[in-house]
N, C-alpha and C positions, 0 to 999 in steps of 0.2 A: 504494500500500500504506500502511495506517495502523497506527500503534502508539499505545497509550494508557498513559501513565505516571502513577501516582498514588503519591506518597510519604506515609507515615504521619507525622503531625506530631510525635508524641512517641516517636520511635524512637531509642533510644540508639545502636544500631548501624547505622542507616540501612538497614534491610531493607525492600524493597518489590518489587512484581511489575510487569512490563510485559505488557500484554495486546494481542492482535491485534484486528482489526475485529470479530470474532465474540465477543469477550469472553473468549477462551481464554487461559490463561497461556502466554506465549512466552519470557520471560526472567525470572530472579530476580536482584536486585541486592543485594549485601551489602557494607556498609561495615565498616571495621576500627575497633573501639571505641578501643583503646589503640595508637595509632600516631603517628609524627611526620608531621604533615600529613595531609590527606584521602587516603584510598585506597578505591576501590570495585572490587569484583569483579563481573563480569557472567557469569551462568551460563545456558546454554540449558536446554530441557526435560529433556534427558538428564543434567543436572547437570555438564556439561563447561564449564570456564571458557573463554569465547570472547573476553573482553576484560578488561583491567585498566587502571584509571585511577589515577594517583598525582600528588599535588601536588609540584611541583618547589620545593625549599626555597630560602631566601635570595633572594627576588625581591620587588621593591617592589610590582608588580602581580601578580595571580594567574596562575600558569602550571601547566598540567597535561599530563603525558605520557600518551599512549595507546598501549597494547600490545594487539595482536590476535593471539591464539594464540601468546603468548610472544614476539612480535617487535614492536619499536618501530615505530609507524606514523606518528604525527604528534604535534604539540604544540599545545595550545590556549592562546593568550596574550591576556589582556584588554588592550586598548589604552586609553591615557589619553584620554578624551573627556569633554566636558561636556554636550553636547546629547543625543546618543544613544549607547548602548553599541555597541561594535564589538569584534570578536575576530579575531585572525589564526590561521591554522592552518598552522604551519610543517611542511612535509613533504607537504602536499596543495595543490592549486590552489584550495581552497575559501576563501571569505570569509564571515563571519557578520555580518549587519547587523540591527540591531533598532531598533524605535521605542520609546523609553523609556515613553511613556504608553499605548501601545496593547497592551502585553504580548504582542507578536508579533515573531518574527524569521524570517529566511530564511537558508538556507545556499545559496550560489551558487558554482558552479565555473566554470572557464574555458569550459566547453561549455554553460552555462546553469544553470537551477534544479536543486538537489539535493534540498532538502526545505524544508517550511514547518512551523514550530513555533508552536503557539498555547498560551498559558498561561491556565488558568481564573482568573477574577477572584475568585469567592467559593467557596472550598472549604477544607476542613481539610487542611493540607499542600499541597504543590505538585502540581498536576495539569497534564499536558500532553497535547496531541494532536499527533502527529508524522506528517505526510504525506510519505512518501518516494517520490521519482520513480522511482528504479531499485532494485529489490529486492536487487541485488547489493551495494549500499552500506549495507544495513540496519544491520549491526553498527557500521560506522564512524559513521553518523549518530547512532545511539543513544549511542555513546561520546562523541561531540562534545556532544550535548545534556546528558549527565550531567556532563561537564567544565564546561560553561557554568553549569549549576545550582550546582555546587560553587564556581565563581568568584564567582557572585552572592551566595552565602551568606557568603563571606569578605569580598567588597568592599562589601556592604551596598547595592548598587544593584540594583534589580529590573528585569528586562526584561519 
């Protein structure tokens, strides 16, 4: 299953749409303009909030908590690395590893691949193609990708 995420480059409130493989709108993402730290809300087509991502304050490296249907699920933590970016996901057995210069990363679980994320090189705003192995993990994978994107914006290192 594939999702396509394209952010608008000059969006003050971080509003954008996630589309499916057919190009149909699947999720709407809304950021909070005036908030302490980054916060993103993920809404489905019926305008129900299915995930919430918020930056955890007072941390040297970026950390983001992920809530799905109002319940804490996991935390995405950027690791201190020099050669290639890596992230831990506390609360899941997933690890996120990326190649700094190829603009690609994979989410891998204890049972194997979870998703592959590819970032477009030349586009206005950030554009991603997300290939998800198990459709049941769709919202978790999308939330993880959004948290990583926020961490990259804060940390200044691009995956």
